[in-house]
BAMARGU-116715 format. One record per residue (C-alpha): x, z, y negated; residue in three letters; residue number from 1. Coordinates in steps of 0.02 Angstrom, whole numbers, plus 50000, padded with zeros to 5 digits. Layout:
[[X, Z, Y], "ALA", NUM]
...
REM end
This chain:
[[50702, 49371, 50034], "UNK", 1]
[[50604, 49547, 50011], "UNK", 2]
[[50633, 49693, 50150], "UNK", 3]
[[50507, 49820, 50107], "UNK", 4]
[[50522, 49978, 50205], "UNK", 5]
[[50377, 50119, 50172], "UNK", 6]
[[50373, 50304, 50179], "UNK", 7]
[[50291, 50449, 50168], "UNK", 8]
[[50153, 50437, 50282], "UNK", 9]
[[50084, 50602, 50398], "UNK", 10]
[[49976, 50738, 50459], "UNK", 11]
[[49860, 50825, 50312], "UNK", 12]
[[49691, 50860, 50295], "UNK", 13]
[[49540, 50813, 50263], "UNK", 14]
[[49533, 50841, 50025], "UNK", 15]
[[49733, 50822, 50073], "UNK", 16]
[[49813, 50709, 49971], "UNK", 17]
[[49952, 50578, 50009], "UNK", 18]
[[50113, 50453, 49919], "UNK", 19]
[[50140, 50312, 50031], "UNK", 20]
[[50315, 50231, 49951], "UNK", 21]
[[50368, 50079, 49986], "UNK", 22]
[[50558, 50028, 49939], "UNK", 23]
[[50604, 49845, 49926], "UNK", 24]
[[50746, 49729, 49909], "UNK", 25]
[[50786, 49596, 49831], "UNK", 26]
[[50838, 49584, 49645], "UNK", 27]
[[50670, 49454, 49610], "UNK", 28]
[[50552, 49619, 49681], "UNK", 29]
[[50492, 49643, 49502], "UNK", 30]
[[50422, 49467, 49483], "UNK", 31]
[[50325, 49514, 49659], "UNK", 32]
[[50157, 49526, 49679], "UNK", 33]
[[50120, 49698, 49793], "UNK", 34]
[[49982, 49780, 49893], "UNK", 35]
[[49950, 49909, 50004], "UNK", 36]
[[49835, 49835, 50182], "UNK", 37]
[[49785, 49982, 50338], "UNK", 38]
[[49755, 49945, 50532], "UNK", 39]
[[49692, 50081, 50607], "UNK", 40]
[[49666, 50061, 50816], "UNK", 41]
[[49552, 49966, 50837], "UNK", 42]
[[49481, 49883, 50668], "UNK", 43]
[[49586, 49707, 50590], "UNK", 44]
[[49681, 49769, 50444], "UNK", 45]
[[49622, 49795, 50309], "UNK", 46]
[[49649, 49783, 50136], "UNK", 47]
[[49694, 49947, 50016], "UNK", 48]
[[49748, 49910, 49830], "UNK", 49]
[[49841, 49778, 49756], "UNK", 50]
[[49984, 49778, 49561], "UNK", 51]
[[50005, 49610, 49484], "UNK", 52]
[[50208, 49566, 49487], "UNK", 53]
[[50166, 49639, 49295], "UNK", 54]
[[50082, 49803, 49309], "UNK", 55]
[[49935, 49752, 49229], "UNK", 56]
[[49799, 49747, 49328], "UNK", 57]
[[49784, 49823, 49510], "UNK", 58]
[[49631, 49800, 49622], "UNK", 59]
[[49551, 49923, 49736], "UNK", 60]
[[49439, 49901, 49918], "UNK", 61]
[[49275, 49991, 49877], "UNK", 62]
[[49308, 50131, 49989], "UNK", 63]
[[49512, 50233, 49914], "UNK", 64]
[[49390, 50173, 49708], "UNK", 65]
[[49427, 50314, 49615], "UNK", 66]
[[49543, 50398, 49751], "UNK", 67]
[[49699, 50303, 49804], "UNK", 68]
[[49805, 50235, 49633], "UNK", 69]
[[49937, 50105, 49674], "UNK", 70]
[[50087, 50086, 49541], "UNK", 71]
[[50276, 50033, 49535], "UNK", 72]
[[50431, 50061, 49489], "UNK", 73]
[[50520, 49907, 49464], "UNK", 74]
[[50681, 50021, 49413], "UNK", 75]
[[50705, 50083, 49578], "UNK", 76]
[[50620, 49935, 49662], "UNK", 77]
[[50480, 50046, 49739], "UNK", 78]
[[50287, 50017, 49762], "UNK", 79]
[[50190, 50177, 49759], "UNK", 80]
[[50020, 50206, 49831], "UNK", 81]
[[49955, 50405, 49774], "UNK", 82]
[[49809, 50444, 49887], "UNK", 83]
[[49710, 50577, 49834], "UNK", 84]
[[49532, 50677, 49941], "UNK", 85]
[[49585, 50598, 50094], "UNK", 86]
[[49457, 50572, 50239], "UNK", 87]
[[49470, 50563, 50421], "UNK", 88]
[[49426, 50374, 50367], "UNK", 89]
[[49563, 50370, 50271], "UNK", 90]
[[49676, 50375, 50464], "UNK", 91]
[[49779, 50192, 50479], "UNK", 92]
[[49945, 50153, 50501], "UNK", 93]
[[49963, 50103, 50297], "UNK", 94]
[[50089, 49923, 50263], "UNK", 95]
[[50157, 49857, 50099], "UNK", 96]
[[50163, 49684, 50103], "UNK", 97]
[[50243, 49550, 49959], "UNK", 98]
[[50213, 49394, 49890], "UNK", 99]
[[50258, 49308, 49769], "UNK", 100]
[[50125, 49161, 49708], "UNK", 101]
[[49951, 49299, 49765], "UNK", 102]
[[49877, 49394, 49718], "UNK", 103]
[[49741, 49458, 49814], "UNK", 104]
[[49666, 49539, 49934], "UNK", 105]
[[49657, 49404, 50073], "UNK", 106]
[[49811, 49460, 50176], "UNK", 107]
[[49856, 49301, 50217], "UNK", 108]
[[49914, 49295, 50036], "UNK", 109]
[[50071, 49390, 50060], "UNK", 110]
[[50246, 49342, 50133], "UNK", 111]
[[50323, 49480, 50207], "UNK", 112]
[[50294, 49669, 50272], "UNK", 113]
[[50349, 49833, 50326], "UNK", 114]
[[50343, 49894, 50484], "UNK", 115]
[[50229, 50017, 50438], "UNK", 116]
[[50204, 50216, 50387], "UNK", 117]
[[50073, 50296, 50499], "UNK", 118]
[[49925, 50405, 50363], "UNK", 119]
[[49816, 50558, 50482], "UNK", 120]
[[49645, 50646, 50430], "UNK", 121]
[[49628, 50775, 50516], "UNK", 122]
[[49415, 50833, 50481], "UNK", 123]
REM end
């Protein structure tokens, strides 16, 4: 069992940066593939970024490539999402997700989810 708690969201202006954190409980966190998803009002949840449990492989949605960076600190049981050059279209609730078996951009592949953190980008 893994519990995930996101933090770091807030209200920023276009062009600003934010760093989201996802703190995980559980002794086997280091073996979990992790990902960030987001959901804007009236839209489906979408993949943002993922990182393999080894930390050697990452993938990103085209909309955030070059602006967002996912990383993990196994010693701190934490995954981060560094978001730079934020745009109003990045406004959404951001969710952290974990999977012990799959490294995927498909939300259905993830077994554990956090409660989400709101990111609002004003123009």
